C-alpha positions in Angstrom: -31.6 8.5 -58.7 -28.1 10.2 -58.6 -25.4 8.3 -56.7 -24.3 10.1 -53.6 -20.7 11.1 -53.1 -18.9 8.8 -50.6 -17.6 10.2 -47.3 -14.4 9.1 -45.7 -12.7 9.3 -42.3 -9.0 9.5 -42.3 -6.6 9.6 -39.4 -3.0 10.4 -38.7 -0.9 10.9 -35.6 1.5 13.6 -34.8 3.9 14.4 -31.9 2.4 17.6 -30.5 -1.0 19.2 -30.0 0.2 22.3 -31.6 1.4 20.5 -34.8 -2.0 18.6 -34.9 -3.8 22.0 -34.7 -1.7 23.6 -37.3 -2.2 20.6 -39.7 -6.0 20.6 -39.0 -6.2 24.3 -39.6 -4.3 24.1 -42.9 -6.4 21.1 -44.2 -9.7 22.9 -43.4 -8.5 26.2 -44.9 -7.3 24.5 -48.0 -10.7 22.6 -48.2 -9.1 19.1 -48.1 -11.3 18.2 -45.2 -14.7 19.4 -43.9 -13.7 18.8 -40.3 -10.7 17.6 -38.3 -11.0 16.5 -34.7 -7.9 16.4 -32.4 -7.9 13.5 -29.9 -5.2 13.0 -27.3 -2.8 12.5 -26.0 -2.7 8.9 -27.1 0.1 6.4 -26.6 1.5 4.7 -29.7 3.6 1.5 -29.5 5.4 0.4 -32.7 8.6 -1.0 -34.0 10.9 1.4 -35.8 14.3 0.5 -37.2 14.5 -2.6 -35.0 13.5 -1.0 -31.7 10.2 -1.0 -29.9 9.1 2.6 -29.5 6.6 4.3 -27.2 5.4 7.7 -28.2 2.9 10.2 -26.9 1.0 11.6 -29.9 -2.2 13.3 -30.9 -4.6 11.7 -33.3 -6.1 13.8 -36.0 -9.5 12.4 -37.3 -10.4 14.0 -40.6 -13.7 13.8 -42.5 -13.9 14.4 -46.2 -15.8 13.6 -49.4 -14.6 11.7 -52.5 -13.6 15.0 -54.2 -11.2 15.8 -51.4 -9.6 12.4 -50.7 -6.6 12.4 -53.1 -5.7 16.0 -52.1 -6.0 15.1 -48.4 -3.7 12.1 -48.9 -1.1 14.2 -50.8 -1.3 17.1 -48.4 -0.8 14.9 -45.3 2.2 13.2 -47.0 3.7 16.6 -48.0 3.0 18.6 -44.8 3.6 16.0 -42.1 7.1 16.0 -40.5 7.3 12.3 -39.9 9.5 10.3 -42.4 6.6 7.8 -42.7 3.4 9.4 -41.6 0.5 7.2 -40.5 -2.5 7.8 -42.8 -5.3 5.4 -42.6 -8.5 6.0 -44.6 -11.8 4.3 -43.9 -15.1 4.5 -45.8 -18.1 5.8 -44.0 -20.8 3.1 -44.3 -23.5 5.1 -42.6 -24.0 8.1 -40.4 -26.3 11.0 -39.5 -27.5 12.1 -42.9 -27.4 15.9 -42.3 -23.8 15.7 -41.1 -22.8 13.6 -44.1 -24.6 16.1 -46.4 -22.6 18.9 -44.8 -19.3 17.0 -45.4 -20.3 16.6 -49.1 -21.2 20.2 -49.3 -17.8 21.3 -47.9 -16.2 19.5 -50.8 -18.0 21.8 -53.2 -17.3 24.9 -51.1 -20.9 25.3 -50.0 -20.7 24.3 -46.3 
């Protein structure tokens, strides 16, 4: 039995809905993700350079397969306008099989 390609969910935050949409479109067009979902606005609270910051942001949830993951990580780092962009990647332990099959197919350009 062939081992199935893993699927991943990655997320980042960005300071405008327009920037989130532009990044999502570019990642899908370049085939680094099968799908990107824009959630927001959300409120982020964090320490930056000694100050507690509050920021209104939009979260971009991205779904990809193993073959896309390294390109996704590099692309977000290169295309994001934050000095230190948030990028958290989580493995998909389980899910709706037809959807995960579609994510895997997108990595091969067959979605």
